[in-house]
LOTITOR-51036 format. One record per atom (N, C-alpha, C): x, y, z; residue in three letters. Coordinates in steps of 0.1 Angstrom, whole numbers, padded with zeros to 4 digits, always signed. Layout:
N
XYZAla...
//
This chain:
229
-0011-0007+0093Met-0012-0018+0103Met+0001-0020+0110Met+0000-0019+0123Ser+0012-0021+0132Ser+0013-0035+0137Ser+0025-0038+0140Arg+0028-0052+0146Arg+0024-0052+0161Arg+0021-0064+0166Asp+0018-0065+0180Asp+0031-0063+0188Asp+0029-0061+0201Lys+0040-0060+0210Lys+0046-0074+0212Lys+0059-0075+0213Pro+0065-0088+0215Pro+0061-0094+0229Pro+0059-0107+0229Gly+0055-0114+0241Gly+0067-0117+0250Gly+0064-0125+0260Ala+0075-0128+0270Ala+0086-0136+0264Ala+0082-0145+0254Ala+0092-0154+0248Ala+0102-0145+0239Ala+0096-0136+0232Ala+0105-0127+0224Ala+0114-0118+0232Ala+0109-0113+0244Lys+0117-0105+0253Lys+0128-0114+0259Lys+0125-0126+0262Leu+0136-0135+0267Leu+0146-0138+0257Leu+0142-0140+0245Leu+0152-0142+0234Leu+0161-0129+0232Leu+0155-0118+0233Ala+0162-0105+0231Ala+0172-0103+0243Ala+0168-0107+0255Asp+0178-0106+0266Asp+0190-0115+0265Asp+0187-0127+0260Lys+0198-0137+0258Lys+0208-0132+0247Lys+0202-0126+0236Val+0210-0121+0226Val+0219-0109+0231Val+0213-0101+0240Ala+0220-0089+0244Ala+0232-0093+0253Ala+0232-0105+0259Glu+0243-0109+0268Glu+0255-0111+0259Glu+0267-0106+0264Pro+0279-0108+0256Pro+0283-0123+0256Pro+0286-0128+0244Gly+0291-0141+0243Gly+0280-0152+0244Gly+0267-0147+0244Ala+0256-0157+0246Ala+0254-0165+0233Ala+0252-0178+0235Lys+0249-0187+0224Lys+0236-0193+0226Lys+0227-0191+0216Ile+0213-0195+0216Ile+0212-0209+0210Ile+0206-0218+0217Asp+0203-0231+0212Asp+0193-0230+0201Asp+0193-0239+0191Ile+0184-0239+0180Ile+0170-0241+0184Ile+0168-0249+0195Arg+0154-0251+0200Arg+0148-0238+0206Arg+0157-0230+0212His+0152-0217+0217His+0148-0208+0205His+0156-0209+0194Tyr+0153-0201+0183Tyr+0140-0205+0176Tyr+0138-0218+0175Ile+0126-0223+0169Ile+0113-0219+0177Ile+0115-0220+0191Gln+0103-0218+0199Gln+0100-0203+0201Gln+0111-0195+0202Gln+0109-0181+0206Gln+0109-0171+0194Gln+0114-0176+0183Arg+0115-0167+0171Arg+0106-0173+0160Arg+0109-0185+0155Leu+0102-0190+0144Leu+0087-0192+0147Leu+0084-0199+0158Arg+0070-0201+0161Arg+0063-0189+0166Arg+0070-0180+0172Tyr+0064-0167+0176Tyr+0059-0159+0163Tyr+0068-0158+0153Gln+0065-0152+0141Gln+0054-0159+0133Gln+0054-0172+0134Gln+0044-0181+0128Gln+0030-0178+0134Gln+0029-0178+0147His+0016-0175+0153His+0012-0160+0151His+0022-0151+0150Trp+0018-0137+0147Trp+0012-0136+0133Trp+0018-0143+0123Tyr+0013-0143+0110Tyr-0001-0149+0109Tyr-0003-0160+0117Glu-0016-0166+0117Glu-0027-0157+0123Glu-0024-0150+0133Arg-0034-0140+0139Arg-0037-0129+0129Arg-0026-0123+0123Gln-0028-0112+0114Gln-0036-0117+0101Gln-0033-0129+0097Ala-0041-0134+0085Ala-0055-0135+0088Ala-0059-0141+0100Ser-0073-0142+0104Ser-0079-0129+0106Ser-0072-0119+0112Lys-0077-0106+0114Lys-0081-0099+0101Lys-0072-0100+0091Asn-0074-0093+0079Asn-0085-0100+0070Asn-0086-0113+0072Lys-0096-0121+0065Lys-0110-0116+0070Lys-0111-0115+0083Arg-0124-0111+0089Arg-0127-0097+0084Arg-0117-0088+0084Ser-0120-0074+0080Ser-0124-0074+0065Ser-0117-0081+0057Phe-0121-0082+0043Phe-0135-0087+0040Phe-0138-0098+0047Met-0152-0104+0046Met-0163-0094+0051Met-0160-0087+0062Arg-0169-0078+0067Arg-0172-0066+0058Arg-0161-0060+0052Ile-0163-0049+0043Ile-0170-0053+0031Ile-0167-0065+0025Gln-0173-0069+0013Gln-0188-0073+0015Gln-0191-0078+0027Ser-0205-0081+0030Ser-0214-0069+0031Ser-0208-0058+0037Ile-0215-0046+0038Ile-0217-0040+0024Ile-0207-0040+0016Ile-0208-0034+0002Ile-0218-0042-0006Ile-0219-0055-0005Ile-0229-0063-0012Ile-0243-0059-0007Ile-0245-0058+0006Phe-0258-0055+0011Phe-0262-0041+0007Phe-0254-0031+0008Leu-0257-0018+0004Leu-0260-0017-0012Leu-0253-0025-0019Ser-0255-0025-0034Ser-0269-0031-0037Ser-0273-0041-0029Leu-0286-0046-0032Leu-0297-0037-0028Leu-0295-0028-0018Leu-0305-0019-0013Leu-0308-0008-0024Leu-0299-0005-0032Ile-0301+0006-0042Ile-0312+0003-0052Ile-0312-0009-0059Pro-0323-0012-0068Pro-0336-0014-0060Pro-0336-0019-0048Met-0348-0021-0040Met-0355-0008-0037Met-0346+0002-0034Val-0352+0015-0031Val-0359+0021-0043Val-0352+0019-0055Val-0358+0025-0067Val-0371+0018-0071Val-0371+0005-0070Val-0383-0003-0074Val-0395-0001-0064Val-0392+0000-0051Thr-0403+0001-0041Thr-0406+0015-0038Thr-0401+0025-0045Glu-0403+0039-0042Glu-0418+0043-0042Glu-0426+0039-0052Pro-0440+0043-0052Pro-0448+0037-0040Pro-0446+0024-0038Ile-0454+0018-0027Ile-0450+0023-0013Ile-0437+0025-0011Val-0432+0030+0002Val-0437+0044+0004Val-0437+0052-0007Thr-0441+0066-0006Thr-0456+0067-0002Thr-0464+0059-0009Leu-0479+0059-0006Leu-0481+0054+0009Leu-0475+0044+0013Phe-0477+0038+0026Phe-0473+0048+0037Phe-0461+0054+0035Leu-0456+0063+0046Leu-0463+0076+0046Leu-0468+0081+0034Asn-0476+0093+0034Asn-0489+0092+0042Asn-0495+0080+0040Glu-0508+0078+0047Glu-0505+0077+0062Glu-0494+0071+0066Trp-0491+0070+0080Trp-0487+0083+0086Trp-0480+0091+0079Met-0475+0104+0084Met-0487+0114+0084Met-0496+0114+0074Leu-0507+0123+0074Leu-0517+0120+0086Leu-0517+0107+0090Ala-0526+0103+0101Ala-0521+0108+0114Ala-0508+0110+0116Tyr-0502+0114+0129Tyr-0496+0128+0129Tyr-0490+0132+0118Ser-0483+0145+0119Ser-0487+0155+0108Ser-0496+0151+0099Gln-0501+0160+0088Gln-0489+0164+0079Gln-0480+0155+0077Met-0468+0158+0069Met-0467+0147+0058Met-0459+0150+0048Glu-0457+0141+0037Glu-0442+0139+0034Glu-0439+0128+0028Leu-0425+0126+0025Leu-0421+0135+0013Leu-0409+0140+0013Pro-0404+0147+0001Pro-0404+0138-0012Pro-0406+0144-0023Met-0407+0136-0035Met-0394+0130-0039Met-0383+0136-0035Ser-0370+0131-0039Ser-0363+0123-0028Ser-0371+0116-0019Trp-0365+0109-0008Trp-0357+0097-0014Trp-0362+0091-0025Ala-0355+0079-0031Ala-0342+0083-0036Ala-0341+0095-0043Ser-0328+0100-0048Ser-0318+0102-0037Ser-0323+0108-0026Ile-0315+0111-0015Ile-0309+0098-0009Ile-0318+0088-0007Ala-0314+0075-0001Ala-0304+0068-0011Ala-0306+0069-0024Thr-0297+0063-0033Thr-0283+0069-0033Thr-0283+0083-0032Ala-0271+0090-0031Ala-0263+0086-0018Ala-0270+0085-0007Leu-0264+0082+0005Leu-0258+0068+0005Leu-0265+0058-0001Leu-0260+0045-0002Leu-0248+0044-0011Leu-0249+0051-0022Ser-0237+0051-0031Ser-0225+0057-0024Ser-0227+0068-0016Ser-0216+0074-0009Ser-0210+0064+0001Ser-0218+0057+0008Leu-0213+0047+0018Leu-0205+0036+0011Leu-0210+0032-0001Ile-0202+0021-0009Ile-0189+0027-0013Ile-0189+0039-0018Ala-0176+0045-0022Ala-0166+0047-0010Ala-0171+0050+0001Met-0163+0052+0013Met-0157+0039+0017Met-0165+0028+0018Leu-0160+0015+0021Leu-0150+0009+0011Leu-0153+0012-0002Ala-0143+0008-0012Ala-0130+0015-0010Ala-0130+0028-0007Gly-0118+0035-0005Gly-0110+0030+0007Gly-0118+0027+0018Met-0111+0022+0030Met-0104+0008+0027Met-0111+0000+0019Glu-0105-0013+0016Glu-0093-0011+0007Glu-0094-0001-0002Lys-0082+0001-0011Lys-0070+0006-0002Lys-0073+0014+0008Leu-0062+0020+0016Leu-0056+0009+0026Leu-0065+0002+0032Arg-0060-0008+0042Arg-0055-0021+0036Arg-0061-0025+0024Gln-0057-0037+0017Gln-0058-0049+0026Gln-0069-0052+0032Pro-0070-0064+0040Pro-0068-0077+0032Pro-0073-0078+0020Gln-0072-0090+0012Gln-0057-0093+0009Gln-0050-0083+0005Thr-0035-0085+0002Thr-0028-0089+0014Thr-0030-0083+0026His-0023-0087+0038His-0027-0101+0043His-0040-0104+0041Trp-0045-0117+0044Trp-0037-0128+0037Trp-0036-0126+0023Phe-0028-0136+0015Phe-0014-0137+0019Phe-0007-0125+0021Asn+0007-0124+0024Asn+0010-0131+0037Asn+0002-0128+0048Tyr+0005-0133+0061Tyr+0002-0148+0061Tyr-0008-0153+0054Arg-0010-0167+0053Arg+0001-0174+0046Arg+0006-0168+0035Ala+0017-0174+0028Ala+0030-0175+0036Ala+0032-0164+0044Asn+0044-0164+0053Asn+0043-0175+0064Asn+0031-0176+0069Glu+0029-0186+0080Glu+0032-0200+0074Glu+0026-0203+0062Glu+0029-0217+0057Glu+0043-0219+0053Glu+0050-0208+0049Thr+0064-0209+0046Thr+0073-0212+0058Thr+0070-0206+0069Leu+0077-0209+0081Leu+0074-0223+0086Leu+0062-0228+0085Lys+0058-0242+0088Lys+0067-0251+0080Lys+0067-0248+0067Lys+0075-0257+0058Lys+0089-0258+0062Lys+0095-0246+0065Glu+0109-0246+0068Glu+0112-0254+0081Glu+0103-0252+0091Glu+0106-0260+0103Glu+0105-0275+0101Glu+0095-0280+0093Trp+0094-0294+0091Trp+0105-0299+0082Trp+0109-0291+0072Met+0120-0296+0064Met+0133-0297+0072Met+0135-0288+0081Phe+0147-0288+0090Phe+0146-0301+0099Phe+0135-0303+0105Arg+0133-0314+0114Arg+0135-0328+0107Arg+0130-0329+0095Leu+0131-0342+0087Leu+0144-0342+0078Leu+0152-0331+0078Arg+0164-0331+0070Arg+0161-0335+0055Arg+0152-0327+0049Val+0148-0329+0035Val+0150-0316+0028Val+0149-0316+0015Gly+0150-0304+0007Gly+0164-0298+0008Gly+0165-0285+0012Ala+0177-0278+0013Ala+0185-0283+0025Ala+0179-0290+0034Tyr+0186-0294+0047Tyr+0191-0308+0046Tyr+0189-0315+0035Ala+0193-0329+0033Ala+0208-0330+0033Ala+0214-0340+0039Asn+0228-0343+0039Asn+0237-0332+0044Asn+0232-0324+0053Leu+0240-0312+0058Leu+0244-0315+0073Leu+0256-0311+0077Pro+0259-0312+0091Pro+0250-0304+0099Pro+0249-0307+0112Leu+0239-0301+0121Leu+0241-0286+0122Leu+0253-0282+0124Gln+0255-0267+0125Gln+0252-0260+0112Gln+0256-0266+0101Arg+0253-0259+0089Arg+0238-0259+0086Arg+0231-0269+0090Ala+0216-0270+0088Ala+0209-0259+0097Ala+0214-0258+0109Glu+0209-0248+0118Glu+0211-0234+0113Glu+0223-0231+0108Arg+0226-0218+0102Arg+0217-0215+0090Arg+0215-0225+0082Leu+0207-0224+0070Leu+0192-0221+0074Leu+0187-0228+0084Leu+0174-0225+0089Leu+0172-0211+0093Leu+0182-0206+0101Val+0181-0192+0106Val+0181-0182+0094Val+0190-0184+0085Glu+0191-0175+0073Glu+0178-0175+0065Glu+0172-0187+0063Arg+0160-0187+0055Arg+0148-0181+0062Arg+0147-0184+0075Val+0136-0178+0083Val+0137-0163+0084Val+0149-0158+0086Glu+0151-0143+0087Glu+0149-0137+0073Glu+0152-0144+0063Gly+0150-0139+0049Gly+0135-0138+0046Gly+0127-0147+0051Val+0112-0146+0049Val+0107-0134+0057Val+0112-0132+0069Ile+0107-0121+0077Ile+0111-0107+0071Ile+0123-0106+0066Ser+0128-0094+0060Ser+0121-0091+0047Ser+0118-0101+0039Ser+0111-0099+0027Ser+0097-0094+0030Ser+0091-0100+0040Asp+0077-0096+0044Asp+0077-0081+0048Asp+0086-0077+0056Ile+0087-0063+0060Ile+0088-0054+0048Ile+0097-0057+0039Ala+0099-0049+0027Ala+0087-0048+0019Ala+0080-0059+0017Arg+0068-0060+0009Arg+0057-0052+0016Arg+0056-0053+0029Phe+0046-0045+0037Phe+0047-0030+0035Phe+0060-0026+0036Val+0062-0011+0034Val+0059-0007+0020Val+0063-0015+0010Gln+0060-0011-0004Gln+0045-0011-0007Gln+0038-0021-0001Asn+0023-0021-0004Asn+0016-0009+0003Asn+0021-0006+0015Glu+0015+0006+0022Glu+0017+0019+0014Glu+0029+0020+0009Tyr+0033+0032+0001Tyr+0024+0033-0012Tyr+0023+0021-0019Asn+0016+0021-0031Asn+0001+0024-0029Asn-0004+0019-0017Ala-0019+0021-0014Ala-0021+0036-0012Ala-0012+0042-0004Val-0014+0057-0001Val-0013+0065-0014Val-0004+0061-0023Glu-0002+0068-0035Glu-0014+0067-0045Glu-0021+0055-0044Glu-0032+0053-0053Glu-0045+0061-0048Glu-0046+0061-0035Val-0058+0067-0029Val-0057+0082-0028Val-0046+0088-0024Leu-0045+0102-0023Leu-0044+0109-0036Leu-0049+0121-0038Pro-0048+0128-0051Pro-0033+0131-0054Pro-0030+0129-0067Lys-0016+0131-0071Lys-0014+0146-0073Lys-0001+0150-0071Lys+0002+0164-0073Lys+0003+0167-0088Lys-0002+0178-0091Ala-0002+0182-0105Ala+0012+0187-0109Ala+0017+0183-0120Lys+0030+0187-0125Lys+0029+0201-0131Lys+0039+0209-0129Ala+0040+0223-0134Ala+0041+0222-0149Ala+0032+0230-0156Pro+0033+0229-0171Pro+0046+0234-0176Pro+0051+0227-0186Gln+0063+0231-0193Gln+0061+0239-0205Gln+0067+0250-0206Leu+0065+0259-0218Leu+0073+0254-0230Leu+0066+0253-0241Arg+0073+0249-0253Arg+0080+0261-0260Arg+0092+0258-0264Thr+0100+0269-0270Thr+0102+0266-0285Thr+0102+0276-0293Asn+0104+0275-0307Asn+0119+0275-0310Asn+0125+0264-0316Pro+0139+0263-0318Pro+0144+0275-0327Pro+0136+0279-0337Ala+0141+0289-0346Ala+0142+0302-0338Ala+0132+0305-0330Lys+0133+0318-0322Lys+0144+0317-0312Lys+0146+0306-0306Thr+0157+0304-0297Thr+0171+0307-0303Thr+0173+0302-0316Arg+0185+0304-0323Arg+0187+0319-0326Arg+0176+0325-0331Ser+0177+0339-0335Ser+0180+0348-0322Ser+0173+0344-0311Ala+0176+0352-0299Ala+0190+0350-0294Ala+0196+0338-0296Gly+0209+0336-0293Gly+0219+0344-0301Gly+0216+0345-0314His+0225+0353-0323His+0224+0367-0319His+0212+0372-0315Ala+0210+0386-0312Ala+0218+0390-0300Ala+0219+0380-0291Lys+0226+0383-0278Lys+0241+0384-0280Lys+0246+0378-0291Gln+0261+0379-0293Gln+0265+0393-0296Gln+0276+0398-0290Lys+0281+0411-0292Lys+0289+0412-0305Lys+0286+0423-0312Val+0293+0425-0324Val+0306+0434-0321Val+0317+0428-0323Glu+0329+0435-0319Glu+0334+0444-0332Glu+0337+0457-0330Pro+0342+0465-0341Pro+0355+0460-0347Pro+0357+0461-0360Lys+0369+0457-0366Lys+0379+0468-0365Lys+0391+0465-0361Ile+0402+0475-0360Ile+0411+0474-0372Ile+0413+0485-0379Leu+0421+0485-0391Leu+0436+0486-0387Leu+0444+0479-0395Arg+0458+0479-0393Arg+0464+0492-0398Arg+0476+0496-0393Pro+0482+0509-0397Pro+0485+0510-0412Pro+0489+0499-0418Ala+0493+0500-0432Ala+0480+0502-0441Ala+0470+0496-0437Thr+0457+0498-0444Thr+0452+0512-0443Thr+0454+0518-0431Thr+0449+0531-0429Thr+0458+0541-0438Thr+0471+0539-0439Val+0480+0548-0447Val+0476+0547-0461Val+0473+0535-0466Arg+0469+0534-0481Arg+0457+0542-0483Arg+0447+0541-0474Lys+0434+0548-0476Lys+0436+0563-0476Lys+0446+0568-0468Leu+0448+0582-0467Leu+0455+0587-0480Leu+0464+0579-0485Arg+0471+0584-0498Arg+0461+0584-0509Arg+0452+0574-0509Ala+0442+0574-0520Ala+0433+0586-0519Ala
//
């Protein structure tokens, strides 16, 4: 899922930041950064909620069709055979119910896989939580309660910016991690290369066999004694 293109307010804020020595008023930050992100989270939460509800509704409907096909197979077969014989001299195949059940099951599996990959429910909850968090931070700053109580104005403004940017940074990191985990769960995992087991006794014996046997060199005195004997 990609983020929307920044609006005019965000571009205006970026232009002001790009100016050397530019100082942004806290009202501009709240309007062009905090509320922009808040509205973006609201739109994305609603979008993912609709996607999740749509996929789940289709899955429930297709799941209900499977037992109905199995139960009504004899009646539907008799009725359709009479109708087809009257017009085209053809009959339904005997395994039409099995084919329909297999197709419905395949559609359900495909929709479940798409939901697992896109994770609309997870994104819905995360975006809604971020939206409410930004709302809370704005109102706590305006009313000077919670972490903003008894703070000077500049320090409270700095704290607001730090907390808002922390929420946005945490959301980006969580989004990337969730997307990576979703892809890892859906895609087939790579098979690991089999590891050969080695026998420690054979390894030790092979190591001893590789050692070179150096010939013993006799000293001259020992050689003379052996010659005299």
